[in-house]
C-alpha positions as CSV (number, residue, x, y, z in Angstrom):
1,M,-38.3,-1.7,-7.4
2,S,-38.0,-4.2,-4.5
3,S,-35.8,-3.5,-1.6
4,D,-33.4,-6.4,-2.7
5,N,-32.7,-4.4,-5.9
6,Q,-32.2,-1.0,-4.3
7,S,-28.8,0.5,-4.2
8,Y,-27.3,0.3,-0.8
9,F,-26.4,3.9,-1.1
10,W,-30.0,4.4,0.1
11,D,-30.5,1.2,2.1
12,P,-27.0,0.0,3.2
13,P,-26.5,-3.1,5.2
14,K,-25.6,-2.6,8.9
15,D,-22.7,-5.1,9.0
16,F,-20.5,-7.2,6.8
17,I,-19.2,-10.6,7.7
18,L,-15.6,-11.2,7.1
19,L,-14.9,-14.8,6.5
20,G,-11.2,-14.7,6.5
21,I,-9.9,-18.3,6.9
22,S,-13.1,-19.8,8.3
23,D,-12.6,-22.9,6.2
24,R,-9.1,-23.4,7.8
25,P,-9.7,-22.4,11.5
26,W,-6.4,-24.1,12.7
27,L,-4.6,-21.3,10.8
28,E,-6.2,-18.5,12.9
29,L,-3.8,-18.7,15.8
30,P,-0.5,-18.8,13.8
31,L,-1.8,-15.9,11.6
32,F,-2.8,-14.0,14.7
33,V,0.7,-14.4,16.1
34,V,2.3,-13.4,12.8
35,L,0.2,-10.3,12.3
36,L,0.4,-9.2,15.9
37,V,4.2,-9.5,16.0
38,S,4.4,-7.7,12.5
39,Y,2.0,-4.9,13.7
40,V,4.1,-4.2,16.9
41,L,7.4,-4.2,14.9
42,A,6.0,-2.1,12.2
43,M,4.6,0.5,14.7
44,L,7.9,0.6,16.7
45,G,10.1,0.7,13.6
46,N,8.3,3.4,11.8
47,I,7.9,5.6,14.8
48,A,11.6,5.2,15.4
49,I,12.4,6.2,11.9
50,I,10.1,9.3,12.0
51,T,11.6,10.3,15.4
52,V,15.1,10.0,14.5
53,S,14.6,11.7,11.1
54,Q,13.0,14.7,12.8
55,L,15.5,15.0,15.6
56,D,18.7,14.6,13.8
57,P,19.6,17.6,11.7
58,Q,21.9,15.5,9.5
59,L,18.9,13.4,8.4
60,H,17.0,16.4,7.0
61,S,18.0,15.3,3.5
62,P,15.5,14.5,0.7
63,M,15.9,10.7,1.2
64,Y,14.9,10.9,4.8
65,I,12.0,13.4,4.0
66,F,10.5,10.7,1.6
67,L,11.4,8.0,4.2
68,S,9.6,9.8,6.9
69,H,6.4,9.9,4.7
70,L,6.7,6.3,3.9
71,S,6.9,5.4,7.6
72,F,3.9,7.6,8.3
73,L,2.0,5.9,5.5
74,D,2.8,2.5,7.1
75,L,1.6,3.6,10.4
76,C,-1.7,4.6,8.9
77,Y,-1.8,1.4,6.8
78,T,-1.5,-0.8,9.8
79,T,-4.0,1.1,11.9
80,T,-6.5,0.9,9.1
81,T,-6.6,-2.8,8.7
82,V,-4.6,-4.9,11.2
83,P,-6.3,-4.1,14.5
84,Q,-9.7,-5.0,12.9
85,M,-8.1,-8.3,11.6
86,L,-6.8,-9.2,15.0
87,V,-10.1,-8.4,16.8
88,N,-12.0,-10.7,14.3
89,M,-9.4,-13.5,14.6
90,G,-10.0,-13.5,18.4
91,S,-13.7,-13.3,18.2
92,S,-16.5,-15.5,17.0
93,Q,-18.3,-12.3,15.6
94,K,-16.2,-11.6,12.6
95,T,-18.1,-8.5,11.5
96,I,-17.4,-4.9,10.5
97,S,-19.9,-2.1,10.2
98,Y,-20.9,-0.6,6.8
99,G,-19.4,2.7,7.8
100,G,-16.2,1.1,9.1
101,C,-15.9,-0.9,5.9
102,T,-16.3,2.1,3.7
103,V,-13.7,4.1,5.7
104,Q,-11.3,1.1,5.7
105,Y,-11.3,0.6,1.9
106,A,-11.2,4.3,1.2
107,I,-8.1,4.9,3.4
108,F,-6.5,1.7,2.3
109,H,-6.6,2.6,-1.4
110,W,-5.6,6.2,-0.7
111,L,-2.5,5.1,1.2
112,G,-1.5,2.4,-1.3
113,C,-1.5,4.7,-4.3
114,T,0.3,7.5,-2.4
115,E,3.0,5.0,-1.5
116,C,3.5,4.0,-5.1
117,I,4.3,7.6,-6.1
118,V,6.5,8.2,-3.0
119,L,8.6,5.1,-3.9
120,A,8.9,6.4,-7.4
121,A,10.1,9.8,-6.1
122,M,12.7,8.0,-4.0
123,A,14.1,6.3,-7.1
124,L,14.4,9.8,-8.7
125,D,16.2,11.0,-5.5
126,R,18.7,8.0,-5.8
127,Y,19.1,8.6,-9.5
128,V,20.0,12.3,-9.0
129,A,22.3,11.5,-6.1
130,I,24.4,8.9,-8.1
131,C,24.1,10.1,-11.6
132,E,24.2,13.8,-11.0
133,P,26.0,14.2,-7.6
134,L,27.4,17.7,-8.3
135,R,23.9,19.1,-9.1
136,Y,22.1,17.0,-6.4
137,A,21.6,19.9,-3.9
138,I,20.3,22.1,-6.7
139,I,17.8,19.5,-8.3
140,M,16.5,17.9,-5.2
141,H,15.8,21.0,-3.2
142,R,13.3,20.9,-0.3
143,P,10.4,22.6,-2.2
144,L,10.7,20.1,-5.0
145,C,10.6,17.3,-2.4
146,Q,7.5,18.9,-0.8
147,Q,5.9,19.2,-4.2
148,L,6.5,15.5,-5.1
149,V,5.1,14.4,-1.7
150,A,2.0,16.6,-2.0
151,T,1.4,15.3,-5.5
152,A,1.6,11.8,-4.1
153,W,-0.9,12.4,-1.4
154,L,-3.4,14.3,-3.6
155,S,-3.2,11.8,-6.4
156,G,-3.8,8.9,-4.0
157,F,-6.8,10.7,-2.6
158,G,-8.2,11.4,-6.0
159,N,-8.1,7.7,-6.8
160,S,-9.6,6.7,-3.6
161,L,-12.4,9.3,-4.0
162,V,-13.3,7.8,-7.4
163,Q,-13.3,4.3,-6.0
164,V,-15.5,5.2,-3.1
165,I,-18.0,7.0,-5.3
166,L,-18.4,4.1,-7.7
167,T,-18.4,1.5,-4.8
168,V,-21.0,3.0,-2.5
169,K,-23.6,3.0,-5.3
170,L,-23.4,-0.8,-5.9
171,P,-26.4,-2.9,-4.7
172,F,-25.7,-6.0,-2.7
173,C,-29.2,-7.6,-2.8
174,G,-28.8,-9.0,0.8
175,Q,-25.3,-10.3,0.3
176,Q,-23.1,-9.3,3.2
177,V,-20.3,-12.0,3.4
178,L,-16.9,-10.9,2.3
179,N,-14.4,-13.7,1.7
180,N,-11.6,-11.6,3.0
181,F,-10.0,-10.3,6.4
182,F,-10.8,-6.7,5.6
183,C,-12.7,-4.5,3.3
184,E,-11.3,-3.5,0.0
185,V,-12.7,-2.4,-3.4
186,P,-12.1,-5.6,-5.4
187,A,-14.0,-7.6,-2.6
188,M,-16.9,-5.2,-2.5
189,I,-17.2,-5.4,-6.3
190,K,-17.3,-9.2,-6.4
191,L,-20.1,-9.0,-3.7
192,S,-22.4,-6.8,-5.7
193,C,-25.3,-8.3,-7.7
194,A,-25.3,-5.5,-10.3
195,D,-23.4,-5.1,-13.5
196,T,-19.9,-4.2,-12.3
197,T,-18.3,-3.5,-15.8
198,V,-17.6,0.1,-15.1
199,N,-16.2,-0.6,-11.6
200,D,-14.0,-3.4,-12.9
201,A,-12.8,-1.3,-15.8
202,T,-12.1,1.8,-13.6
203,L,-10.3,-0.2,-10.9
204,A,-8.0,-2.0,-13.5
205,V,-7.1,1.3,-15.3
206,L,-6.4,3.2,-12.0
207,V,-4.4,0.3,-10.4
208,A,-2.4,-0.2,-13.6
209,F,-1.7,3.5,-13.7
210,F,-0.6,3.8,-10.0
211,V,1.2,0.5,-10.0
212,L,2.8,-0.1,-13.4
213,V,3.8,3.6,-14.3
214,P,5.7,4.3,-11.0
215,L,7.3,0.9,-11.2
216,A,8.4,1.5,-14.9
217,L,9.9,4.8,-13.7
218,I,11.7,3.0,-10.8
219,L,13.1,0.4,-13.1
220,L,14.1,3.0,-15.6
221,S,15.9,5.1,-12.8
222,Y,17.8,2.0,-11.6
223,G,18.8,1.1,-15.1
224,F,20.5,4.4,-15.4
225,I,22.0,4.0,-11.8
226,A,23.3,0.5,-12.7
227,R,25.0,2.0,-15.7
228,A,26.6,4.8,-13.8
229,V,27.7,2.5,-11.0
230,L,29.3,0.1,-13.4
231,R,31.5,2.9,-14.7
232,I,33.0,3.6,-11.3
233,Q,36.6,2.3,-11.2
234,S,36.9,1.8,-7.4
235,S,35.3,-1.4,-6.1
236,R,34.7,0.4,-2.8
237,G,32.9,3.2,-4.7
238,R,30.6,0.6,-6.4
239,H,29.9,-1.1,-3.3
240,K,28.9,2.2,-1.5
241,A,26.7,3.1,-4.4
242,F,25.0,-0.2,-4.6
243,G,24.6,-0.1,-0.7
244,T,22.8,3.2,-1.0
245,C,20.1,1.7,-3.3
246,S,19.8,-1.8,-2.0
247,S,17.3,-0.9,0.9
248,H,15.1,1.0,-1.5
249,L,15.0,-1.9,-4.0
250,L,14.2,-4.3,-1.4
251,V,11.3,-2.1,-0.2
252,V,10.1,-1.8,-3.8
253,S,10.0,-5.5,-4.3
254,L,8.1,-6.1,-1.0
255,F,5.6,-3.6,-2.0
256,Y,5.0,-4.0,-5.7
257,L,5.1,-7.8,-6.0
258,P,2.3,-8.4,-3.4
259,A,0.3,-5.4,-5.0
260,I,0.7,-7.0,-8.5
261,Y,-0.3,-10.4,-7.1
262,M,-3.4,-9.1,-5.4
263,Y,-4.8,-6.4,-7.8
264,L,-3.4,-7.1,-11.3
265,Q,-5.0,-10.5,-11.8
266,P,-8.1,-11.2,-14.0
267,P,-11.4,-10.6,-12.2
268,S,-12.2,-14.3,-12.3
269,I,-9.2,-15.1,-10.2
270,T,-9.4,-14.4,-6.4
271,P,-6.2,-14.5,-4.4
272,D,-6.2,-16.9,-1.5
273,V,-7.1,-14.9,1.7
274,H,-4.6,-16.4,4.0
275,N,-1.8,-15.8,1.4
276,M,-3.0,-12.2,1.2
277,S,-2.7,-11.7,4.9
278,L,1.0,-12.9,4.7
279,T,1.7,-10.5,1.8
280,H,0.3,-7.7,3.9
281,S,2.4,-8.6,6.7
282,L,5.4,-8.2,4.5
283,I,4.1,-4.8,3.3
284,Y,3.7,-3.6,6.8
285,N,7.2,-4.4,7.8
286,K,9.2,-3.6,4.7
287,H,10.5,-0.1,5.9
288,L,12.3,-1.7,8.8
289,F,15.0,-2.6,6.1
290,F,15.9,1.1,6.0
291,M,17.1,0.9,9.6
292,D,20.3,-0.8,8.6
């Protein structure tokens, strides 16, 4: 077997070239500014949320336990991808090492799937708070919240582990150019010169499970919440109930819509990379809406 046909599990390339928007260089400066501002705001906002949630005893409720984990997820998210993107935008050498690429897409998919489940857990928390207020403290006790969070992290890690094991075995046959800003599993699959049927099918099933199932649970929860809120006689009470859920619904929209756009399209369709960078900017800053 020639070296071009060997799996790069045994003979990995040293570096990958990240094209980004090389065909539209005039967009690099505006995107650099947008991502830099988004990154700084995301870091400051999420650190503030975590700090306040830990220091204020009144915020040691289930909602803020979940919110603290979401903020920590976003801190890791941004640190995994954005600094590398900013460095490449400001440099003529737009590369990333093989090891760095593997770590990047492993952590990226781990955090993304974890967040899907944490957002669903938050919808459950809102459902119990509004539909079962008298039993809220009994149902949403701290051990249950910790179990839900642990399930989210472990499930996300399991998905990431499966994706990494399948992806590192793909041969590239000398191809080292990624039409993207950062490394992620779909881009790596498209780069391979081998039969990727198993990879495509596994990615589609796992992404559908981690995106569509939690989203369906969230929508179901808010269906029950909407029915309960509409039964409230007081307009002030209805406004308060809707206000409790509005921030979470906005975050769900800013997370799931870009995720569906980027990952639940047919393999033949590749999302435009500069549109992807803007959707990631929205994802990184979505939790700032909880600071209202």
